[in-house]
Kinemage of the C-alpha trace (Angstrom):
@kinemage 1
@onewidth
@group {chain A} dominant
@subgroup {mainchain}
@vectorlist {calphas} color= white
{ca met a 1} P 14.144 -8.601 -14.686
{ca val a 2} L 14.883 -7.753 -18.305
{ca lys a 3} L 12.346 -4.922 -18.205
{ca arg a 4} L 14.076 -3.437 -15.146
{ca lys a 5} L 17.529 -4.012 -16.665
{ca ile a 6} L 18.609 -6.395 -13.895
{ca glu a 7} L 21.494 -8.674 -14.813
{ca gly a 8} L 21.192 -12.408 -14.357
{ca pro a 9} L 19.457 -15.390 -15.886
{ca his a 10} L 16.277 -14.360 -17.637
{ca arg a 11} L 14.779 -17.810 -18.054
{ca cys a 12} L 12.059 -19.196 -15.796
{ca ala a 13} L 13.692 -20.864 -12.791
{ca leu a 14} L 10.922 -23.481 -12.662
{ca cys a 15} L 10.889 -24.817 -16.215
{ca arg a 16} L 13.944 -23.096 -17.770
{ca cys a 17} L 12.083 -22.976 -21.082
{ca asn a 18} L 10.758 -19.445 -21.486
{ca leu a 19} L 11.629 -15.903 -20.548
{ca glu a 20} L 10.626 -14.898 -17.044
{ca thr a 21} L 7.550 -12.696 -17.560
{ca ser a 22} L 4.599 -12.240 -15.222
{ca gln a 23} L 2.373 -13.943 -17.807
{ca his a 24} L 4.678 -16.955 -17.925
{ca leu a 25} L 5.338 -17.187 -14.172
{ca phe a 26} L 1.689 -16.969 -13.128
{ca leu a 27} L -0.130 -18.735 -15.951
{ca asp a 28} L 1.858 -20.169 -18.848
{ca cys a 29} L 4.602 -22.133 -17.051
{ca leu a 30} L 3.834 -25.841 -16.850
{ca phe a 31} L 4.599 -25.729 -13.122
{ca ala a 32} L 2.143 -22.837 -12.589
{ca lys a 33} L -0.557 -24.619 -14.591
{ca glu a 34} L -0.158 -27.731 -12.459
{ca val a 35} L -0.282 -25.758 -9.202
{ca trp a 36} L -3.395 -23.827 -10.276
{ca gly a 37} L -5.028 -27.069 -11.412
{ca leu a 38} L -4.393 -28.737 -8.055
{ca leu a 39} L -5.609 -25.725 -6.079
{ca leu a 40} L -8.784 -25.198 -8.066
{ca gln a 41} L -9.879 -28.766 -8.820
{ca asp a 42} L -11.676 -29.197 -5.469
{ca phe a 43} L -13.707 -26.063 -6.179
{ca gln a 44} L -14.525 -27.319 -9.665
{ca ile a 45} L -13.085 -24.141 -11.172
{ca phe a 46} L -11.441 -24.589 -14.520
{ca ile a 47} L -8.962 -22.149 -16.035
{ca pro a 48} L -9.603 -21.244 -19.672
{ca gln a 49} L -6.857 -22.140 -22.129
{ca gln a 50} L -6.118 -18.507 -23.008
{ca ile a 51} L -6.061 -16.113 -20.050
{ca tyr a 52} L -3.912 -13.064 -19.331
{ca val a 53} L -2.517 -11.733 -16.053
{ca leu a 54} L -3.728 -8.191 -16.818
{ca asp a 55} L -7.286 -9.493 -17.312
{ca ile a 56} L -7.160 -11.166 -13.903
{ca phe a 57} L -6.026 -7.974 -12.167
{ca ala a 58} L -8.654 -5.954 -14.030
{ca ser a 59} L -11.373 -8.325 -12.823
{ca trp a 60} L -10.326 -7.662 -9.191
{ca ser a 61} L -10.686 -3.876 -9.445
{ca pro a 62} L -14.378 -3.732 -8.387
{ca tyr a 63} L -13.470 -5.580 -5.187
{ca tyr a 64} L -10.345 -3.536 -4.438
{ca pro a 65} L -10.967 0.052 -5.498
{ca gln a 66} L -7.955 2.293 -5.730
{ca ile a 67} L -7.302 4.197 -2.540
{ca pro a 68} L -5.941 7.696 -3.088
{ca pro a 69} L -2.454 8.201 -1.633
{ca lys a 70} L -2.251 9.910 1.744
{ca ser a 71} L -0.987 13.437 1.706
{ca phe a 72} L 1.262 14.546 4.528
């Protein structure tokens, strides 16, 4: 919200501790960590301590190649 210059509270609505960034919302927030832990524990997948949202999206690119925009 800060990046897009939107007014309002800029703290995480879940933990109210940090600024609301994609990194925090998806990975660093204590709430997010608990949710990911619960979802992945049955698959025995463990999240490394230091991981970044951009790295996750980059790892998906081979599975979802960019589709060129349609021209009209």
